[in-house]
C-alpha positions in Angstrom: 98.9 133.2 105.8 102.0 133.3 103.7 103.9 130.0 103.0 107.6 129.6 103.4 109.9 128.8 100.6 111.7 125.8 101.6 115.0 124.4 100.2 115.1 121.3 102.4 112.6 118.6 103.2 110.0 119.9 105.6 109.6 118.3 109.0 106.4 116.5 109.5 104.4 118.0 112.3 103.3 116.0 115.4 99.5 116.3 114.5 99.9 114.3 111.3 100.1 111.0 113.0 96.9 109.2 112.0 97.4 105.6 111.4 95.4 103.2 109.3 94.0 100.5 111.6 94.0 97.2 109.9 91.5 95.9 112.4 89.0 98.7 111.7 89.5 98.0 108.0 89.2 94.1 108.0 85.4 93.7 108.1 84.7 96.4 105.5 87.5 95.1 103.2 86.2 91.6 103.3 82.7 92.8 102.5 83.9 94.9 99.6 85.9 91.9 98.1 82.9 89.6 98.5 80.8 92.1 96.6 83.6 92.6 94.0 83.6 96.4 94.2 86.5 98.9 94.5 87.0 101.9 96.8 89.2 105.0 96.1 89.8 104.8 99.9 92.1 101.7 99.3 93.5 102.6 96.0 94.6 106.1 97.1 95.8 104.8 100.5 93.6 107.4 102.3 94.7 108.0 105.9 91.1 108.2 106.9 90.3 104.7 105.7 90.2 103.0 109.0 88.0 105.7 110.5 85.5 105.6 107.6 85.5 101.9 107.3 84.7 101.4 110.9 81.7 103.7 110.4 80.7 101.6 107.4 81.3 104.5 104.9 83.3 104.2 101.8 83.8 105.9 98.4 83.2 103.6 95.5 85.6 103.6 92.6 84.0 102.8 89.3 85.3 102.3 85.7 88.1 100.1 86.7 91.4 100.5 88.7 93.5 102.0 86.0 93.7 105.7 85.1 94.6 107.2 81.7 96.1 110.3 83.4 99.6 110.7 85.1 99.0 113.1 88.0 102.2 113.0 90.0 100.4 113.1 93.4 98.0 110.2 92.8 98.5 106.5 93.9 96.0 105.2 91.3 97.7 102.8 88.7 98.5 104.4 85.4 98.4 102.0 82.4 96.1 101.0 79.4 92.7 100.4 81.0 90.5 97.3 80.7 87.2 97.3 78.9 84.2 98.8 80.9 82.4 96.3 83.1 78.8 96.8 82.4 77.7 94.8 85.5 79.7 97.1 87.8 76.9 99.6 88.5 74.6 96.8 89.8 77.3 95.4 92.0 77.9 98.9 93.5 74.3 99.4 94.1 74.0 96.0 95.7 77.0 96.9 97.9 75.5 100.2 99.0 72.3 98.4 99.9 74.0 95.5 101.8 76.2 97.9 103.7 73.3 100.1 104.7 74.8 103.3 103.5 72.8 106.5 103.8 75.3 108.8 101.8 76.9 107.1 98.9 80.0 108.6 97.2 80.9 107.5 93.7 84.1 108.4 92.0 86.2 106.9 89.1 89.5 106.9 87.4 89.8 109.1 84.4 88.9 107.2 81.2 90.1 109.3 78.2 89.6 106.2 76.1 85.8 106.4 76.4 83.8 108.6 74.2 81.8 109.9 77.1 84.5 109.6 79.7 82.3 107.1 81.5 79.4 109.4 82.1 76.9 106.8 81.2 78.3 104.3 83.8 78.0 107.1 86.4 74.4 107.7 85.5 73.5 104.0 85.6 75.2 103.5 88.9 73.3 106.5 90.3 69.9 105.2 89.1 70.4 101.6 90.3 71.5 102.8 93.8 68.3 105.0 94.0 66.1 102.0 92.9 67.6 99.9 95.8 67.8 102.7 98.4 65.2 105.3 97.6 66.1 107.8 100.4 69.8 107.6 100.0 71.9 110.8 99.3 74.3 110.4 96.4 77.4 112.3 95.7 79.5 111.9 92.5 83.1 113.0 92.2 83.6 113.1 88.5 86.6 113.5 86.1 86.6 116.2 83.5 85.0 113.9 80.8 87.1 115.7 78.3 85.2 118.8 79.2 82.1 117.4 77.2 78.9 119.2 78.1 76.9 116.3 76.7 78.7 114.0 79.2 77.9 116.4 82.1 74.2 116.4 81.1 74.1 112.6 81.3 75.2 112.7 84.9 73.0 115.7 85.8 70.0 113.9 84.4 70.5 111.0 86.9 70.0 113.6 89.7 72.8 113.1 92.2 72.5 115.3 95.2 76.1 116.6 94.8 78.4 116.7 91.8 82.0 117.2 92.7 85.0 118.0 90.6 88.3 118.7 92.2 90.7 121.4 91.1 93.2 119.8 93.4 95.8 122.6 93.2 96.6 126.1 92.0 97.1 126.9 88.2 100.8 127.4 88.4 101.3 123.8 89.5 99.2 122.1 87.0 102.0 121.2 84.6 104.0 119.4 87.2 101.2 118.0 89.4 98.2 117.4 87.1 99.7 116.4 83.7 97.0 116.2 81.1 94.4 118.3 83.0 93.4 122.0 82.5 92.7 124.4 85.3 90.5 126.7 83.2 88.7 123.8 81.7 87.9 122.4 85.1 86.6 125.8 86.4 84.5 125.9 83.2 83.2 122.5 83.9 81.9 123.6 87.3 80.3 126.7 85.6 78.7 124.5 83.0 77.1 122.2 85.7 75.3 125.3 87.2 74.2 126.3 83.8 72.7 122.9 83.1 71.0 122.7 86.5 71.2 125.7 88.8 69.9 123.7 91.6 72.6 121.1 91.7 75.0 121.3 94.5 78.5 121.6 93.2 81.7 120.8 95.1 85.5 121.0 94.7 88.6 120.0 96.7 92.1 121.4 97.1 95.3 119.8 98.5 97.8 122.0 100.1 101.5 121.7 100.7 102.4 121.2 97.0 104.3 124.5 96.8 101.5 126.8 96.4 101.3 130.3 97.9 98.5 131.6 100.1 97.4 134.2 97.6 97.1 131.5 94.9 94.8 129.4 97.2 92.6 132.4 97.8 92.5 133.2 94.1 91.3 129.6 93.4 88.7 129.9 96.1 87.5 133.1 94.4 87.5 131.4 91.1 85.2 128.6 92.5 82.8 131.1 94.0 82.7 133.0 90.6 81.2 129.9 89.0 78.8 129.5 92.0 80.5 126.4 93.5 78.7 125.6 96.7 81.0 123.3 98.7 84.7 123.0 99.3 87.2 120.7 100.9 90.8 121.6 101.8 93.4 119.2 103.2 97.1 118.5 103.5 98.8 116.7 100.7 100.6 113.6 101.8 102.8 111.8 99.3 101.8 108.1 98.9 105.5 107.1 98.3 108.9 108.5 97.6 108.2 108.1 93.9 105.4 110.6 94.0 105.5 114.4 94.0 107.1 115.4 97.3 105.5 117.4 100.1 106.9 120.9 99.8 105.3 122.3 103.1 103.1 121.3 105.9 100.2 123.8 106.5 99.6 125.0 110.0 96.3 124.4 111.8 95.9 128.2 112.0 96.3 128.5 108.2 93.6 125.8 107.7 91.3 127.8 110.0 92.1 130.9 108.1 91.1 129.4 104.8 87.8 128.1 106.3 87.0 131.5 107.6 87.8 133.1 104.2 85.5 130.4 102.5 82.7 131.5 104.8 83.2 135.1 103.8 83.3 134.2 100.1 79.9 132.4 100.5 80.6 128.7 100.4 77.5 126.9 101.7 79.9 124.4 103.6 83.7 124.1 103.8 85.9 121.6 105.5 89.5 122.8 106.0 91.9 120.7 108.1 95.0 118.5 107.5 93.2 115.2 107.2 90.3 116.5 105.1 89.8 114.8 101.8 87.1 115.3 99.2 84.9 112.6 100.5 85.7 112.7 104.1 82.7 113.6 106.3 80.8 113.7 103.0 77.3 113.7 104.6 78.2 116.9 106.6 78.1 119.0 103.4 74.4 118.5 102.9 73.7 120.0 106.3 74.5 123.3 104.5 75.8 125.1 107.6 79.3 125.7 108.9 80.3 125.6 112.6 
């Protein structure tokens, strides 16, 4: 599964042709605006947005629209963030209830300006959603919270069904792709979650096509299993604009299948590996705990 070393811009393959349907998005977008809640689907320009919105599924973005990190792959705005909106958790809970969601995903920008990184807002959002929809499944995709164990305990105490934290890429690319983040720290965060609550389902995600090598990807998968990470998503990186980190390679369908098979061998409870896979795409499938 070795990747080529490219000196020129790679050619985008024909299978990467998914379009965002404005028609499919219109009803959900209007509902979200009326409820005054944000989604990472819109902020990150996710190619699956039309598909997910047409199924009335979305990933809520809390703690504002401005991130304190400068990851070169991400389309989220980078600037000085606004004060925390303490009414946001209730609005998200109301939105989840009104949209009739059965599996809710909550993520956030990184808030290095907050002492707990926003953990308390995550917990409050989880608890209010459960109050309005008792049978709902809740997944949180969290930032690193400055690697604070106390912050992790706050989120775990709220009892989401899944806590995800994405490694995103291989260690050798962190300095150019994930400025301000730390690979070993993020692996340690996933380890700490299991130490706090062995029963919690943990999840991570990788983007491919940033210039990583296949053996590096496999090493990351092994690192995740070494800290008992249960669930994994692997997808193709697509640059949001020419100003973002460029795509270095397009991963073949066979390679994605190979990573999925390797993931099964390593013991992940569920793994999605395909070009359009994103961390929250087909999120409810992970709780079936079986791979096809």
